[in-house]
C-alpha positions as CSV (number, residue, x, y, z in Angstrom):
1,M,-17.0,62.4,-14.5
2,E,-17.0,65.9,-15.2
3,G,-18.5,66.8,-12.0
4,S,-15.7,65.1,-10.0
5,V,-12.8,67.2,-8.5
6,I,-9.2,65.4,-8.8
7,P,-6.9,66.3,-5.8
8,A,-3.8,67.9,-6.9
9,D,-1.5,65.0,-4.7
10,A,-3.1,62.6,-6.9
11,P,-0.7,60.5,-9.4
12,A,-2.0,61.0,-13.2
13,S,-1.5,57.6,-14.1
14,L,-1.6,54.1,-12.8
15,D,1.9,53.3,-12.9
16,Q,3.1,56.1,-10.2
17,L,1.1,54.4,-7.5
18,R,2.7,53.3,-4.3
19,G,2.5,49.7,-3.5
20,L,0.2,48.3,-0.5
21,H,1.9,48.5,2.7
22,L,0.9,47.8,6.7
23,P,1.1,50.9,8.9
24,A,3.8,51.8,10.6
25,D,2.6,50.6,13.9
26,A,1.2,47.0,12.8
27,A,4.0,45.3,12.2
28,G,5.8,45.8,15.7
29,A,3.2,45.8,18.0
30,A,0.8,42.9,16.8
31,Q,3.6,40.5,15.4
32,G,4.9,39.5,18.7
33,P,1.7,38.3,20.6
34,V,0.3,36.7,17.3
35,V,3.9,34.9,16.9
36,L,3.4,33.6,20.6
37,A,-0.1,32.5,20.5
38,M,0.5,30.6,17.4
39,V,3.7,28.8,18.9
40,L,1.6,28.3,22.2
41,G,-1.2,26.9,20.1
42,F,1.0,24.8,18.1
43,T,3.0,23.3,21.4
44,A,-0.5,22.5,23.0
45,A,-1.7,20.6,19.7
46,L,1.8,18.9,19.7
47,L,1.3,17.7,23.4
48,V,-2.3,16.6,22.9
49,G,-1.1,14.5,20.3
50,L,1.8,12.9,22.0
51,V,-0.6,12.1,25.0
52,R,-3.1,10.3,22.5
53,V,-0.4,8.2,21.0
54,L,0.9,7.3,24.4
55,R,-2.4,6.3,25.9
56,A,-2.9,4.3,22.4
57,R,0.0,2.5,23.2
58,Q,-0.8,1.6,26.8
59,R,-4.0,0.0,25.6
60,V,-2.4,-2.1,22.8
61,S,0.5,-3.0,25.3
62,L,-2.2,-3.8,27.6
63,R,-4.5,-5.9,25.2
64,R,-1.6,-7.6,24.0
65,V,-0.5,-8.2,27.7
66,A,-4.2,-9.7,28.7
67,L,-4.4,-11.6,25.3
68,R,-0.9,-13.2,26.3
69,E,-1.9,-14.2,30.0
70,L,-5.3,-15.2,29.1
71,A,-3.6,-17.8,26.4
72,D,-1.5,-18.9,29.2
73,A,-4.5,-19.6,31.6
74,N,-6.4,-21.5,28.6
75,T,-4.1,-24.4,28.8
76,L,-4.7,-25.3,32.2
77,P,-7.3,-27.6,33.3
78,P,-10.8,-26.1,33.8
79,G,-11.0,-25.2,37.3
80,P,-7.5,-23.6,37.7
81,R,-8.4,-22.2,34.4
82,R,-11.5,-20.2,35.5
83,V,-9.6,-18.6,38.5
84,A,-6.5,-17.9,36.5
85,Q,-9.3,-15.9,34.2
86,A,-10.9,-14.3,37.3
87,R,-7.8,-13.1,38.3
88,L,-6.8,-11.5,34.9
89,L,-10.1,-10.0,35.0
90,R,-9.7,-8.3,38.4
91,R,-6.0,-7.1,37.2
92,L,-7.7,-5.5,34.3
93,V,-10.1,-4.1,35.7
94,R,-8.0,-2.7,38.4
95,T,-5.5,-1.1,35.8
96,L,-8.6,0.5,33.7
97,R,-11.0,1.5,36.3
98,G,-9.3,1.6,39.6
99,D,-9.3,-0.1,42.9
100,A,-12.8,0.7,43.8
101,A,-14.6,-1.1,40.7
102,A,-11.8,-4.1,41.0
103,S,-13.2,-4.7,44.8
104,A,-16.8,-5.1,43.8
105,Q,-18.5,-8.6,44.2
106,G,-21.1,-10.5,42.9
107,A,-24.1,-8.7,40.9
108,A,-21.7,-5.5,41.1
109,W,-18.7,-7.5,39.9
110,A,-20.8,-8.7,37.0
111,A,-22.3,-5.3,35.9
112,T,-18.7,-3.5,36.3
113,L,-17.3,-6.3,33.6
114,D,-20.1,-5.6,31.5
115,G,-19.4,-1.8,31.4
116,L,-16.0,-2.2,31.0
117,F,-16.3,-4.9,28.0
118,A,-19.6,-3.4,26.7
119,T,-21.4,-6.3,26.9
120,D,-23.8,-8.6,28.8
121,F,-22.1,-11.7,28.6
122,F,-21.3,-11.5,32.4
123,T,-24.9,-10.9,33.6
124,K,-26.8,-12.8,31.4
125,D,-25.0,-15.3,29.9
126,A,-22.3,-18.0,30.7
127,G,-19.8,-15.4,31.9
128,R,-22.0,-15.2,35.2
129,T,-19.6,-17.9,36.5
130,F,-17.3,-14.9,37.3
131,A,-19.6,-13.3,39.3
132,D,-21.4,-15.9,41.6
133,G,-20.1,-19.4,40.5
134,L,-16.4,-19.2,40.3
135,Y,-15.9,-22.6,42.4
136,R,-19.0,-24.4,41.6
137,R,-19.1,-27.3,39.2
138,E,-19.2,-25.4,35.5
139,A,-22.4,-26.5,33.9
140,S,-21.7,-24.5,30.7
141,E,-19.2,-25.6,27.9
142,P,-16.0,-24.0,28.8
143,G,-15.0,-23.5,25.4
144,S,-17.2,-21.2,24.4
145,V,-16.6,-19.1,28.0
146,D,-12.8,-19.2,26.8
147,A,-13.6,-18.2,23.2
148,E,-15.9,-15.4,24.5
149,L,-13.3,-13.9,26.9
150,V,-10.3,-13.9,23.9
151,R,-13.0,-11.9,21.8
152,L,-13.7,-9.1,24.6
153,M,-9.9,-9.2,25.5
154,Q,-9.3,-8.2,21.5
155,R,-11.5,-5.1,21.8
156,I,-9.6,-3.7,24.9
157,G,-8.8,-0.1,23.7
158,A,-9.8,-0.6,20.3
């Protein structure tokens, strides 16, 4: 360090150094917008969380109501049971997908139900009864249709 020059105002030892501090303008000008941005971000996160919780509660209560109505329908004789189940499916689709989806008929109705429940029960299995054979004599085992409907209803909102 022979060639280095020490300025005249440099402290002679480390204990004479000043502590670190922000420049004079940094404390007032930047602090307000930063705090505002943090508050707005926190508020937005709370709102998103609240919306998600409310939607989850709605889905759970919808599932609960659908399962209760399905249990009530399953106590009816086979003919009226299918009609009550079909009405429940229409109301469920109307609630979750809207009036346009709930007004579908035939194969389009079966595809709508399959899309809602992520299955092929209504287009390729015994659930076709709800699309094209609601008032026909039932060829399939009624218990299998009932059990599958209960299983599908339990998946709403899950």
